[in-house]
C-alpha positions in Angstrom: 101.3 103.3 67.2 98.4 104.6 65.1 97.1 108.1 65.2 93.9 106.9 66.9 95.8 104.9 69.5 97.9 108.0 70.3 94.9 110.3 70.4 93.0 108.2 73.0 95.9 106.6 74.9 95.9 109.2 77.7 92.3 110.2 77.9 91.1 110.2 81.6 88.4 111.6 83.8 88.6 115.4 83.8 85.3 117.0 85.0 81.8 116.3 86.3 78.7 118.2 85.6 75.3 117.8 87.4 72.0 118.5 85.6 70.1 118.0 88.8 69.3 121.0 91.0 68.8 119.7 94.6 67.3 123.0 95.7 64.6 122.8 93.0 64.6 125.0 89.9 61.9 127.5 90.8 60.4 128.1 87.4 59.8 124.4 86.7 56.3 123.7 87.8 56.1 120.0 86.7 57.1 117.8 89.6 58.9 115.2 87.5 61.2 117.9 86.1 62.7 118.3 89.6 63.6 114.7 90.0 67.0 113.2 89.2 67.0 111.2 86.0 69.4 109.7 83.6 71.2 111.6 80.8 69.9 110.7 77.3 71.7 113.2 75.0 74.9 115.2 75.1 75.9 117.9 72.7 79.1 120.0 72.9 79.5 123.1 70.9 82.1 125.8 71.2 82.6 126.4 75.0 79.3 125.0 76.1 78.1 121.5 76.9 74.4 120.7 76.7 73.0 117.7 78.6 69.5 116.5 78.3 68.0 114.3 81.1 65.2 111.8 80.5 62.9 114.0 82.7 63.0 116.7 80.0 65.4 119.1 81.8 68.2 120.4 79.6 71.2 122.1 81.3 74.0 124.1 79.7 77.6 124.1 81.2 80.6 126.3 80.6 83.7 124.4 79.6 85.8 127.3 80.7 84.5 127.6 84.3 82.9 124.1 84.5 79.9 125.7 86.1 76.2 125.3 85.0 75.2 128.4 83.0 71.4 127.9 82.8 68.6 125.5 82.1 67.2 125.6 78.5 63.6 125.0 79.7 62.4 128.5 79.1 58.7 127.7 79.9 57.6 126.3 83.2 55.7 123.5 81.5 58.3 122.7 78.8 59.7 119.2 78.5 62.6 118.9 76.1 62.7 115.6 74.2 65.7 116.0 71.8 68.6 118.3 70.9 70.1 119.1 67.5 73.2 121.3 66.9 73.0 123.1 63.6 76.5 123.9 62.4 75.2 126.0 59.5 74.3 128.9 61.8 75.9 127.7 65.1 72.6 127.2 66.9 71.0 124.6 69.1 67.6 123.2 68.2 65.5 121.7 71.0 62.5 119.6 70.3 59.9 120.0 73.2 56.4 119.1 74.3 54.3 121.3 76.7 51.9 120.4 79.5 49.7 123.4 78.6 48.4 121.6 75.5 48.6 118.1 76.9 52.1 117.6 75.4 50.8 117.7 71.8 52.8 120.6 70.5 55.5 118.3 69.1 55.5 114.6 68.7 58.0 111.8 68.2 58.9 110.5 64.8 56.9 107.2 65.2 53.8 109.0 66.5 51.1 109.9 63.9 51.5 113.5 62.8 48.9 115.2 60.7 51.2 117.8 59.0 54.9 117.5 58.5 56.7 120.8 57.9 60.1 121.1 56.2 62.3 124.1 57.1 65.5 125.5 55.8 68.1 125.3 58.6 70.0 128.3 57.4 67.3 130.8 58.0 64.4 128.6 59.4 62.0 129.6 56.6 59.4 126.9 55.9 60.0 125.3 52.5 56.9 123.1 52.2 54.5 120.9 54.2 53.3 117.3 53.8 49.7 116.8 54.7 48.7 113.1 54.5 47.2 111.3 57.5 48.4 107.9 56.0 52.1 108.8 56.5 53.3 106.5 59.3 57.0 107.3 59.2 59.6 109.4 57.5 63.2 108.4 56.8 65.9 111.0 55.8 68.9 110.4 53.6 71.2 113.0 51.9 69.0 114.9 49.4 66.0 112.6 49.6 63.2 111.7 51.9 61.3 108.4 52.2 57.6 108.4 53.1 56.3 105.2 54.5 52.5 104.9 54.4 50.0 102.7 56.2 50.4 99.0 55.3 47.9 97.5 52.9 46.9 93.9 52.2 49.4 93.7 49.3 52.3 95.6 50.7 53.4 99.0 51.9 53.1 102.1 49.8 56.3 104.2 49.6 57.2 107.6 48.1 60.7 109.1 47.6 60.7 112.9 47.7 63.4 115.6 47.0 64.2 117.3 50.2 64.9 120.6 48.3 61.3 121.2 47.2 59.2 118.1 48.1 59.0 116.9 44.5 57.9 113.2 44.3 60.8 111.4 42.6 59.3 107.9 42.7 56.1 106.2 44.0 55.9 102.4 44.4 54.6 99.7 46.6 56.9 97.0 48.1 55.3 93.5 48.4 55.2 92.0 51.9 54.4 88.6 53.3 50.8 88.6 54.6 50.2 88.3 58.3 53.9 88.8 59.2 55.1 91.6 61.3 57.4 94.2 59.7 60.5 94.4 61.8 61.8 97.5 60.0 62.0 99.5 56.8 65.1 101.6 56.5 66.4 103.8 53.7 70.0 104.4 52.7 70.2 106.7 49.6 68.8 104.6 46.8 68.8 101.4 48.9 65.7 100.2 50.8 66.2 97.7 53.6 63.1 95.6 54.5 62.9 92.9 57.2 59.8 90.9 58.3 59.6 88.5 61.1 61.3 85.2 60.4 62.1 86.3 56.8 65.2 87.1 54.9 66.6 90.7 54.8 65.6 92.3 51.5 67.9 95.1 50.0 66.0 96.8 47.2 67.7 99.2 44.7 64.8 101.6 44.0 66.4 102.8 40.8 66.3 99.5 38.9 64.2 97.3 41.3 67.1 95.0 41.8 66.5 92.8 44.9 69.2 91.2 47.1 68.3 88.8 49.9 70.3 87.9 53.0 69.5 84.7 54.8 67.7 85.2 58.1 70.2 82.9 59.7 73.0 85.3 58.7 71.2 88.6 59.4 68.9 88.7 62.4 66.8 91.8 63.2 69.0 94.3 65.1 67.8 96.7 67.7 69.4 99.8 66.1 71.1 101.0 62.9 73.8 103.5 62.1 74.4 104.4 58.4 77.8 105.4 57.2 77.0 107.4 54.1 80.6 108.1 53.1 81.7 104.5 53.3 78.5 103.0 51.9 78.2 100.8 54.9 75.8 100.3 57.8 76.2 99.2 61.4 73.8 96.9 63.2 73.5 96.5 67.0 72.1 93.3 68.5 72.5 91.5 71.8 75.3 93.9 72.8 77.3 93.2 69.7 78.2 95.4 66.7 78.5 94.4 63.1 79.3 96.2 59.8 77.6 95.4 56.6 77.8 96.5 53.0 74.8 96.8 50.6 75.6 93.5 48.9 74.5 91.9 52.1 78.0 90.9 53.1 79.4 91.1 56.6 82.4 93.4 56.6 83.5 93.5 60.2 82.8 91.8 63.5 84.5 93.4 66.4 87.1 91.5 68.5 86.5 93.4 71.8 83.5 95.6 71.7 80.7 94.0 73.8 78.3 96.9 74.5 77.2 97.4 78.1 73.5 98.0 77.6 71.5 95.2 76.1 69.1 97.6 74.3 72.1 99.0 72.4 71.0 102.6 72.8 72.9 104.6 70.1 73.0 107.6 72.5 76.1 106.1 74.1 77.7 105.3 70.7 79.7 107.9 68.7 81.0 107.6 65.1 83.8 110.0 64.2 83.3 112.4 61.3 85.8 110.4 59.2 83.6 107.3 59.8 86.7 105.3 60.8 86.2 105.0 64.5 83.4 103.8 66.8 83.4 105.0 70.4 81.1 103.0 72.7 80.3 102.3 76.3 81.2 98.6 76.7 81.4 95.9 79.4 84.7 96.1 81.3 87.1 93.2 81.2 87.7 93.8 85.0 84.2 93.4 86.5 85.5 92.1 89.8 87.7 95.1 90.5 85.5 97.9 89.2 82.0 96.8 90.2 79.5 98.0 87.8 81.9 100.3 86.0 82.3 99.7 82.3 84.8 101.0 79.8 84.8 103.3 76.8 86.2 101.4 73.9 87.6 102.9 70.7 87.6 100.6 67.7 88.4 100.8 64.0 85.2 100.3 62.0 86.8 98.6 59.0 89.1 96.2 60.8 87.2 95.7 64.1 90.4 96.1 66.1 90.1 97.7 69.5 92.6 100.6 69.5 92.1 102.1 73.0 90.1 101.6 76.3 89.3 104.1 78.9 88.6 102.3 82.2 89.0 102.9 85.9 92.2 100.9 86.2 93.9 103.3 83.8 93.9 106.1 86.4 96.3 104.5 88.9 97.7 101.0 89.2 95.5 98.8 91.4 98.2 97.6 93.7 100.6 100.6 93.6 102.4 100.8 96.9 105.8 102.3 97.8 105.4 102.1 101.6 108.4 101.3 103.8 106.9 98.0 104.8 107.2 96.7 101.2 103.8 95.0 101.5 103.4 94.8 97.7 99.9 96.4 98.0 98.3 93.7 100.1 96.4 94.9 103.1 98.2 98.2 103.0 96.7 101.2 104.7 99.3 103.8 103.5 97.9 107.2 102.7 99.1 106.9 99.1 97.3 103.6 98.6 94.1 105.0 100.2 94.3 108.1 98.0 94.8 105.9 94.9 91.8 103.8 95.9 89.7 106.9 96.2 90.8 108.1 92.7 90.1 104.7 91.3 86.6 104.7 92.8 85.9 108.2 91.5 86.8 107.2 88.0 84.8 103.9 88.3 81.7 106.0 89.3 82.2 108.1 86.2 82.2 105.0 84.1 79.2 103.4 85.8 75.8 103.2 84.0 76.6 105.6 81.2 73.5 106.5 79.3 74.8 109.1 76.8 78.2 109.7 75.2 79.6 112.5 73.0 83.1 113.0 71.6 84.3 116.5 70.8 86.7 115.8 67.9 88.1 119.4 67.9 89.1 119.3 71.6 89.7 115.5 71.9 87.3 115.3 74.8 84.7 112.7 75.7 81.6 113.6 77.6 79.5 111.0 79.4 76.1 111.2 81.1 74.7 108.7 83.6 71.5 107.7 85.3 72.1 110.1 88.1 72.0 113.1 85.8 75.7 113.7 86.0 77.9 114.6 83.1 81.7 113.8 83.2 84.4 115.2 81.0 87.2 112.8 80.1 90.3 114.6 79.1 94.1 115.0 79.2 96.3 117.4 81.0 99.5 118.8 79.5 102.2 120.4 81.7 105.2 122.4 80.5 108.2 122.5 82.7 110.7 125.4 82.1 113.5 127.3 83.9 117.3 127.5 84.2 119.4 124.4 84.0 120.3 122.6 87.2 117.4 123.9 89.3 115.6 120.5 89.5 113.2 120.5 86.6 113.9 116.9 85.6 114.0 115.7 89.2 110.6 117.2 89.7 109.3 115.4 86.6 110.7 112.1 87.9 109.0 112.7 91.3 105.6 113.4 89.8 105.8 110.4 87.5 107.1 108.2 90.3 110.0 106.7 88.4 113.2 107.8 86.7 112.0 108.8 83.2 114.5 111.6 82.5 118.2 111.8 83.3 119.3 114.2 86.1 122.6 116.0 86.8 123.4 117.9 89.9 125.1 120.7 88.1 123.5 121.2 84.7 120.6 120.2 82.5 121.0 116.7 81.0 117.9 117.1 78.8 119.4 118.1 75.4 116.0 118.6 73.8 112.3 118.6 75.1 110.9 115.3 76.2 107.3 114.4 76.8 106.4 111.7 79.4 102.9 110.5 80.4 101.5 109.0 83.6 98.3 109.2 85.7 98.2 111.0 89.0 95.2 112.1 91.1 92.6 111.6 88.5 94.6 113.4 85.8 96.7 112.0 83.0 99.8 114.2 83.3 101.5 114.7 79.9 104.6 116.4 81.2 107.0 118.1 78.8 110.5 118.5 80.3 112.7 121.1 78.6 116.4 121.9 78.6 117.8 124.8 80.6 117.2 128.2 79.0 120.7 129.6 79.9 124.0 128.9 78.1 127.1 130.9 78.8 125.4 133.3 81.1 122.8 134.3 78.5 119.3 133.1 77.4 119.9 130.7 74.5 118.0 131.5 71.3 118.8 128.0 70.0 117.3 126.3 73.0 114.2 128.4 72.7 113.8 127.6 69.0 114.0 123.9 69.7 111.3 124.2 72.4 109.1 126.2 70.0 109.4 123.6 67.3 108.6 120.8 69.8 105.5 122.6 71.2 104.0 123.6 67.8 100.3 122.8 67.7 100.3 121.5 71.3 98.0 122.8 74.0 99.6 123.7 77.3 97.3 123.5 80.4 99.9 124.4 83.1 103.4 125.9 83.1 105.7 124.9 85.9 108.3 127.6 86.2 111.1 126.0 88.3 113.7 127.7 90.4 115.6 127.0 93.6 114.3 128.1 97.1 117.9 128.5 98.2 118.8 131.0 95.5 119.2 134.1 97.7 118.8 136.8 95.1 117.0 137.6 91.8 119.1 139.3 89.1 118.7 140.6 85.6 119.2 137.2 84.1 116.0 136.0 85.8 114.1 138.9 84.2 115.6 138.1 80.8 114.4 134.4 81.1 110.9 135.5 82.0 110.9 138.0 79.1 112.1 135.4 76.7 109.3 132.9 77.7 106.8 135.7 77.4 108.0 136.9 74.0 108.0 133.3 72.7 104.7 132.0 74.0 102.6 135.0 75.0 101.9 136.8 78.3 98.7 134.7 78.9 100.9 131.6 79.6 101.6 133.1 83.0 97.8 132.9 83.8 98.2 129.1 83.7 101.5 128.9 85.6 102.8 127.6 88.9 106.1 128.7 90.4 107.9 125.6 91.8 110.7 126.2 94.3 113.0 123.2 94.7 115.5 122.3 97.5 112.8 123.2 99.9 114.4 121.3 102.8 116.8 123.9 103.8 117.8 125.8 106.9 117.0 129.5 106.5 119.6 132.2 107.3 120.0 133.4 110.9 117.2 135.4 112.4 114.7 134.3 109.7 112.0 131.7 110.2 111.3 129.2 107.4 108.0 130.8 106.6 109.4 134.3 106.5 112.3 133.2 104.2 109.9 131.4 101.9 107.6 134.4 101.8 110.5 136.8 100.8 111.9 134.4 98.2 108.5 133.8 96.7 107.6 137.5 96.5 110.9 138.5 95.0 110.6 135.9 92.2 106.9 136.8 91.5 108.0 140.4 91.3 110.6 139.4 88.8 108.0 137.6 86.7 105.7 140.5 86.8 108.5 142.8 85.6 109.8 140.5 83.0 106.4 139.7 81.6 105.2 143.3 81.9 102.1 142.4 83.9 102.7 144.6 87.0 99.6 146.7 86.2 97.4 143.7 85.9 98.8 141.6 88.7 95.4 140.6 90.1 94.5 138.8 86.9 97.9 137.0 87.0 97.8 135.5 90.5 100.5 132.8 90.3 100.6 130.1 93.0 103.9 128.9 94.5 104.7 125.3 95.4 107.6 123.9 97.4 109.4 120.7 96.2 112.2 118.6 97.7 113.5 115.9 95.3 116.5 114.8 97.4 116.7 111.1 98.4 117.6 112.4 101.9 114.2 114.2 102.2 112.4 113.4 105.4 109.3 111.1 105.0 106.2 110.6 107.1 104.8 107.3 108.4 103.2 106.7 105.0 106.5 106.9 103.2 105.7 110.2 101.6 108.4 112.9 101.2 107.5 115.9 103.4 108.4 119.5 103.7 109.8 121.0 107.0 106.2 121.8 107.9 105.4 118.1 107.8 103.0 118.2 104.8 103.7 115.8 101.8 104.7 118.0 98.9 103.7 115.7 95.9 99.9 115.8 96.7 100.2 119.5 97.4 101.8 120.1 94.0 99.3 118.0 92.2 96.4 119.8 93.9 97.9 123.2 92.9 98.3 121.9 89.3 94.6 120.8 89.3 93.5 124.2 90.7 95.5 126.1 88.1 94.0 123.9 85.4 90.5 124.7 86.6 91.0 128.4 87.3 88.8 129.5 84.4 91.6 130.8 82.2 92.0 129.3 78.8 94.7 126.7 78.0 97.4 128.0 75.6 97.5 126.6 72.1 101.1 127.0 70.8 100.3 127.7 67.1 102.6 129.2 64.5 101.0 132.6 64.8 101.7 132.7 68.6 105.4 131.6 68.0 106.2 133.8 65.0 104.2 136.9 66.3 102.5 139.4 64.0 103.6 139.6 60.4 106.4 142.1 60.0 104.7 143.3 56.8 101.6 144.3 58.8 103.5 146.3 61.3 102.7 150.1 61.1 100.0 149.7 58.5 97.6 151.5 60.8 99.8 154.5 60.7 99.9 154.8 56.9 96.6 156.9 56.7 97.9 159.1 59.5 101.2 159.7 57.8 99.5 160.4 54.5 97.1 162.9 56.1 100.0 164.6 57.9 101.9 164.9 54.6 98.8 166.3 52.8 97.8 168.9 55.4 101.2 170.0 56.7 103.5 169.4 53.8 101.6 169.5 50.5 99.2 172.3 51.6 102.2 174.4 52.8 104.0 174.0 49.5 100.9 174.9 47.6 100.6 178.1 49.7 104.2 179.0 49.0 103.7 178.5 45.3 100.6 180.6 45.3 102.3 183.5 47.1 105.2 183.4 44.6 102.8 183.6 41.7 100.9 186.5 43.2 104.2 188.5 43.7 105.3 188.2 40.1 104.8 191.4 38.1 102.8 191.2 35.0 104.4 191.6 31.6 103.8 195.0 29.9 102.0 193.4 27.0 99.4 191.8 29.2 
C-alpha cells in the first residue's frame, strides 16, 4: 500500500462548523450578510479554520474547541471576497469591498483597475505601482508578472515585468485572428498559452518566440487551469473531467476515476498537495442510489491518474450491517444498531452533499469541506491507545469495539506480544485502536514492554487513552500506582487529560450489603485516586477529570431486544463507551504527539544548567571572598622587616 493510500484510507467525518448565525450578527448592517449562503473558500492555519461564505461573511473557528471564535467582518458594511494565508509572517489577508463607497474600494482581477499596487508580503511596504488604464488583466508566475493590455486590430499587446522592482523585461504583441473571441491567455513562467474560439491552442516561448500548436480537436477550451510549477505541467478542467498536459502540448494523464461533481469545475473544491503529486477533489459518487446527492472526495495520483482513496458515506458503516437475533441480513430490520448506523450514514452523506469549497491541511492530515448551507465539516481520524495490566480485558474490549475478533484473547494473560493497530468505523469516527501487551511481568512493571510500546508509538498522535482494569478487582495496591507512574513517565502527564478508565467484567454481583451503584462508585473512586497519586496530579484534579466506562465482553452477557450487550442497569455499553470516547476527543484538550523528545525526556546534559550561575555566585561570594579576607588578615598581621 502506498503512503498516499495509507494516509487517506481512514479519513472520516470528524466535525462540523457553521458560518451562519441564526440570531443575526448584530454588527452586520447589510441584510444579505445575515442570510445563509454557500462556502466558497476555506483556509486552515495553526489552530484556526477560516471559512468564507458567498455572502461575504468570514468566520473563524478553533480547532481545539470546535467553537466559532469570531467573524472577520470588522466593519458593518464589509463584504469579504477572498482570503489569502501568508506563511511568511503567519497572517491572513482578506480582500474586501465596502458598501460605504459603493463597493469600489477593492475590485476583482478581471474588473478594470486604474492603479495596481505591488506590496512586499514580509512587511507590507509598497514596492511600486502600475498606472495604465489599458491594462486588462495581470497574470503572476514565480518572479515575473504578465500584463495583458486592451486588444488591438492586429493582436494583443503584452509586457513581462520583474516582480521584484517592476522592471520591464520584455514588450511584444501576439498576433490574433481577427473577429474571433479570445478564450484565454495564460502565463506559465516563460510560456504563454493563447486560445481563440475554434482555433488551435498556441504555446509560445517568449524567450525565443518558438511557437507550438495543439489541434483544437485534441485540446478544447477548459473552464479552469491549475499550474504545477515544480513539475512543469498544467491541469485543465472541462465537463467535469481533469487532464494533465506538458508544455510540448502532450497529454500526460487522463484520470481513471475522477469525475468532478460540479460542471463548472470550480477550483475552490480542488486541492493540490505541496509535493504536487496528489489531487484531492469533490467528485460524483459511484453509489448515487444509496447516498442521494452525496458525492465523494477522491484522492488521485497526478502523474499516473490512478485513484488512491475515496472518502464517501458508505465508508462510515456497512450499509447492511446487522447482528440482530432474527438474522435478517439487514433487510427490513428495525434493530437499534441498524437505525443508529443509518443515522450515522445519513450524517456523513449530508457532510458530502453539495460541497462548494475544500481544503486539505497536510500537517494535520485533515480535510475541511464547506457546503451551500454555510457549514464546514472536518474529516479526520481518531486514534485510541489501550493500556493496562495483562488479563484485564484489553484485547476483548478492542474486539467488541471493532465488532469482530481481530486480536487474540486469553482468560489468564495477555496474548498480544507486541502492540497491534486495527482500524474500523464506528459512530461516525474511524477508530484506529492500538492494543498493547500487559505492562506487568513477574509482579513488576516491565521496562522491555514499555520500550516496545514507545518504539511502536513514535511519531503517532494519540487522541484517547483507554486505561483498562477490572471492576471485580476489590483493591488497589502499590503495583497499580507503579503502572500509572510508568505510563506518566513514558508519555507525559497530559496523556491523562485525554483518558477514559474502562472497567471490565461489569456484569457482577456486588458484595453483600452493597448496591451495584455504590460498589461501582467506590471502585471507580479508588482507581481514580490511584491514578492521581501515580501521575502526581492530585493538586490539579479538576483539570484532569477522567470519565469511567463499564464494559462486559463475556459471551454470556445479557442482551436487549435489539441484540445489544447490556449492563445490569439495562443500558447498552458499546454505544455508551463510544459516546464517552467521542466526548473525550472533543474535550478541548490537545491530542498527544508521541515524539522522541516526549519519550526520551529532557537531555541529561541540560539538567542542572540553570543552577550553574547560582553555584558560581555562591562560590565567589561565600568561598573566594572568604579566602581573600583570610589572606588579607594574614598579610596585615605580619611584622615588617627591620630594613624596611
